[in-house]
C-alpha angles and dihedrals in degrees: 000000000000091000094050092047093052091046091052093049095047101041105101093185094057113098115240091251092056090047090054092049091048089055090057104250136092119234119249118281124253122275093249091055094050100043099078091055099044097107096047092046091056094056096033116126114255111263129207117217109260096204094228100090125114117297135195113264117247090235089068095051114105126206123222112243091212138028095220109150092212091056090047092052090048090050095051090044090054090048092052091047090052096044099047105015128101104311090204087071095051112115095193111038113195120251123239127234113212127339095310139355119216122211089240091068093051110088142149128223115339116282122181105223092185089070093063125092138148093280093054095037091101095050091116098033133021138164111281097026124117117242107186108296091345124094108204118228131177121338110256098189147313139222140185093290110022150020125230121213133186100240137179116231098217092192095058098022097233139121117251136177104244117199119197130172121265110258093244090057099046097095093046112102090205090062090050088051090052092052091048092049094047091050093049094044097045093043089059093056127079113172136130091240094053125071105241122234113230102182144349134187149108125289111186106313094336126095115209138190117199119201132173111280113233126182103241146103134241116273089239090062094040091057092063090080090065108062093176097034137273116299108274098244093046090049089053091050093050092047091048091055091050090047089052092055092043091050089052092050091049091051087054088053095251125136119196099199094183104061110156138137093269089056092055115083116207105214118199114253093243091058092068128038091216091055096063113118124246118247114288090012127114113250111254124198116245112247116220126186117231141169107056088176092125093036125113142182114268093239095051120099111224130173120240095259139048117206090343096311132112115248103252145020126270131271092019094061118107118238091252089057091055109029117063095215099057098081131241122330117245136164090303088069087061088049089054090051091048089050089053089053090048089050090052091048090055099043106016086232130106116245091245131022100231135127101190138045088242092060090045093050091052092053093044093047089055090055092234110168120214118263115274110264091226090059087062098037116020092193093066109112115248092234092059091046090052092049092048095048091047089057090050097049110134090224112074090209091063095050124084109292091227142004088250090062089051090049091050093053092048091051089050090056093046090050093048094249120136111264123238096227116097128194120248113273116254093249091055091050089050091050092050091050091050091050091049094047108031095158096047092044091051091052091047091046091053091047090050091050092052089045091052090051091050090044090053092053091047091047090053090051091044091052090058092046090045092061090053091043091051090056091047091047090050091052090044091052091050090048091050090051090052091047091047090050091049092047091049090048092048090048090050091048091047092049090045092050091045090049089051090052091050091047091051089044092054091047091050093051092051089049091050090052089055094047092050089050088053092051098251105128096159092056089046090053093050090052091049093048093057087066091067107116121253118235109293092012125121117252108236097176115123143163097311092054092050091047092053091044090055090052093045095048096042091115104022143340128237116215115189115229138166133301108275133181108235096219096056099049123113126207113290118255129187136205115252092231105034133053095226140111133194133197136187119185102278096035150310119320125200119183134173114255092261099041127097127188113212133185128213088253090068094254119137140173134192124206138172124253133016118338118242114173127000130173138114116239136186128228090282091059094246123125117264104193141011117257134220130214108224119191092188094266106058138356123249110205118217101226102207123054101251119222092184130012134176137175121216117249091251090055094234101107131051116194117202122192113221112210091202092058109082121174114239119198130002098292123099115236122224122257118268124222116240111199119188121251093253137020113259120242136186134066092313095046093108092052093047092045090052091060109102113213117196133179121229130188121270106284144174096228141345139195137189124223117246093258092050093237099106133051126191125191143165104239122203119239129200089249092063090251127119130238117204108219128189114205127201102213094202094059098023091226121136133210121210112223095202131296115262135191106239140168106214091215117060104204118216132164110229113193116230096019109093096174090061097043096106097028130094138184125272115237112261127211123189133176127217116245092255092046095236098108132045128190129198138177120239141157098255117036090025094210124023125189117191141173112259092208097054103018090229123137117254097188141331140204122222131198093282090070092056106026130254094276098045134078127184111264101180141005139180139183117237116249090256092047093234100114139028123216122207133189124196141196091255092067099254127129119199137180122218135187105259095216102048107008097245115162113253111170145342128217111255101246143014117271102181121238110010109220101181143355132196143160137255114227092253088072089226102075120072126198118219130191115191124201114307095329120138094225138082122214119215111206126185100208094187108034122180113257110271111248116245114271097198128078127183119212090178100228137043110309116220101182144359132199137184116230140180095032093314097302093109130050122199122203128188127195151149094300092080093246144093119230125203123211134195102235096203096059102013091237120149120248128193120319131220107233138196101023094165097247141006112306110243103182143008135199127191122232096261109227089359096063092173088082127073125196120200142174131208138212094266095057101261124139124207142176128213143173118249146212117012091352121098109286093229121160124221119189115232098176116019125173095046119279101227103037094273093318117145118262102218099180136024123190135183125203114243092246089055095235104108129049120193133187133182128201137207087260114061103271132121121206118196127180131192102219092195100050094029094230125136140186137194118205134179117237128213091243115125096206138045117295116241110175142023127189134179123220116243092259092050093233097106131056120194119200127186139173150146098318093076096249142101122216120207118211134189115234134255099007092047096223112161114247102179147342116223122197118226133198095240144007107301118240104166141016130192132181122213113242092242090055091234096120146359132209134210131195125205135201091256094066101261129132116199126192125207134186103250094215103043096026088226118150109248104182145337127220114209106204091177130254090258089067092059128219130332110243103181142011131195132179118215115245091256090051094232099107132051118198121201133188127193152137095308090076093239137104112229126201119210133194102242092205102051097019091232125146111251108175145354119218113207126191104100122103095192139042113302107237103177141019129186138173123221114243092253091052094234099109133048118195124199130183132194141200092268093059097254117140121196124201112208104198126193131203122242119253110291110263098193097085118194117259116264 
């Protein structure tokens, strides 16, 4: 076989037809013979040569007279020129046998394909062997038809990629035809995107194709480094280069027909000069098209298969290459394949998941388009998606007409110019979907039709409802307008009424200030008390009210009560746990919360606490009706009409005085039990049954000891004298303390009081809490105190102690038994030592006739009822010394701050130190010394109020501990922040996280104390900054200065939110605690208020230029009061709601530089330029409420 092949290739005299026959294959048939069978040949099933077809007779084989390689190359070249050249020049066209001849039936000498496998595949060629002038190196790759080796061209001394047929394909004439075609096609192309062919020929029995060797890898392997796809712009650049090479091939009339990633070689950028990247651009490999083995010239007529195979590789084959009814494949099939490669570059996925042509043909016949690239990668630009899908359109007419058009659109995208490709309209996409899914679309169409019918019926019904709804909506809108108008009117009325209340409130406070200045504290108290809110009314009282109340009640407090008749009142008693008193005509009544005292007339009264005395009397002082004790479930009648009654302090014993029981003789009778008429029942039966009721003789007065074990009374005797008796309640036995002659009415003429001219005072008898002492009023001596055990006098007071025109009208031991209080008809109240009668105190003022006196449980506060007044006066006869309210720093004070919950006050001044003060006693604590310069500003530690931050005149910031802790300084910013510029204001956010400072230039420094980071920014202010203040939530920082503006900044990013103009240079800023507003004071005496949310100016207070500037502002913790200090040497208090001046606090003799409220809102501190600090202390809300 080898000999006959070589003879045929080297015999120059042999005609080409004879040479072909001698090589064992028939040349291709003419175009006219093949045309009728083109369609069938495309879809024909691949055939394997059977080996029993016709062969060339041996008699026709010619031997080559010589083995010259040059002659052999010339022979094979002539053969290739004859077989695939211009058939119009062929002098001896081949004859056809039958209707058509497939390439599968054309074969050379018999070759048993079943004997080939991977192990024998290199039987003809192998690495290391010599093939002509080529030395074979490593195998670079292999395909279905050939093997590619790295070979050395020994003639030219260069590496080449040498492609030879697979051994099992060597004897197949169709394979030889493919090699001949590839050599002819590739040799006609010279482009940077196409691997060039250097040589082709036949060496011995082996065809070869030599191409330039380039160091690269197939695109299919290169894509594995991009799991999600190549970046969109790089994918477009690579596709553009491939489109450039493909456009060139098409212009040369060459179709590739098997374009796929494995047929694209990615050459490293340094292999080609044109592949080098531009500056600042990632180096991209240079793609080059290779393997034109299935290619053809555009004007050639080829059948759909070659040697029984389809032309192409799924899924990169165009529909017209797979389906028989789509027409012939042209250059647009290559555009489809390039679009498939572009799709895979973008998504790293093939357009269809199929492994065989059969699977691909099924998907293409259904018209299923590939998934949109943006569904796989959302970041893919829409223009690239449109270009890619246009290449992959199943209709060739809708693809790009040429590769040049594709290249132009890609270059438009890369240059930022709108592309020419446009996506399919929605109606076209819908039509395609309907054609692909006729059954489903019919079902949906029917459903839509039914839905439209139903929708029409609903719409008709809705139209009718709509008309009714429109009318209702119109009426509803009108109603809403009316409601809105009413609400606005109500809001206006409410605000008007509230403003009136605030106006009256401010007027009352100014009036109280005047009354206190005139020495009328009771009138001041009465004015203040009318500002107590009514039930359901908002309480508008604030710091100024409490400050005035403390001044007005410095000596005593007046609590309004009810209208009482002075001659029927009993001594005042008080509950041990509540500061409250109650009165009812004849005396004080105390009942348990569930008990009611009723009279036969249907009258009743309910009071808190234990009940003491209860009866209803007439003008003559005698009882009118019997009473019942009602526990809420049943009434317990008190059988005998009581003249006197009293309940022990422990609530266990009720003593009833029986008018019919008069003591005879000088012996004391025993107590009598007094059971109720019926046994009590119900849930409180046990409590009622535990109440012991005893009868005592008719008496003038009685009193229990504090422990409830002893009872003393003044019993009547038949001789109109009285017998003091002391009863032991446990045994019921009584001890007479000596019968005395006594007129129950002590007559005394009182000038100026006609109604009392013929009246006197009933004798009073009281017992000390421990029962050891008893005190009684008399004529001479006026007050007598004696020992209940012995009956002997301890001490007595004569007329000199009360005055010639006064007699004692009431007396009471203090709860601790240490003092005795007396009231007299002359209007004086005095306190005496209970053991020796020494004088202790006198009430400041004369009240007229004193009806009753009593004690508050603290044993220091006495209650006084004068004449027939409806008020009780509470007098602390031994008050604690008032703490000092003045501190002296010694030099000008720049700032003050409360610390440690308001118990410590810090002051900073010109002496380069910070002093700490105990607020409760005004005593100095430790001082922080040697701070480098005068301290200009301080800020507390926010939530951690044990820390104090400060700044000095040279721009340094420090931090120190306070109070009793070591006064140790820690530098926060040293060296100075602003290049030795003065820090005028330092502020700390309420949460303690951020610290801000402003300087006389226009800079803001802010520090995150948790993360330790800090920033300095320049502000748009045109003058020096003077003040900084945080909002209560710490999210806003307000900064103001000399340029008559305030800048508002977001915290912590320090982005500017707004700039607000002001009337004058800003010196101070304060936010209200509820974040609703903020105020600023300027050096021209104004205070302006803004809404903190809208930044709208609410009001401006003109204090007048003669008052000078405002140096500091402070809101009280409840936000109701604003304090200001300035050049007029006063502290002014303002109503934060109505912006009205409430009060001026004098006391300073220099400009007030700083003001600050304590955290509890009870103390206001103010400091001036002379170093004096005043503490304005308030009194807590009065706890002794008036009786109701």
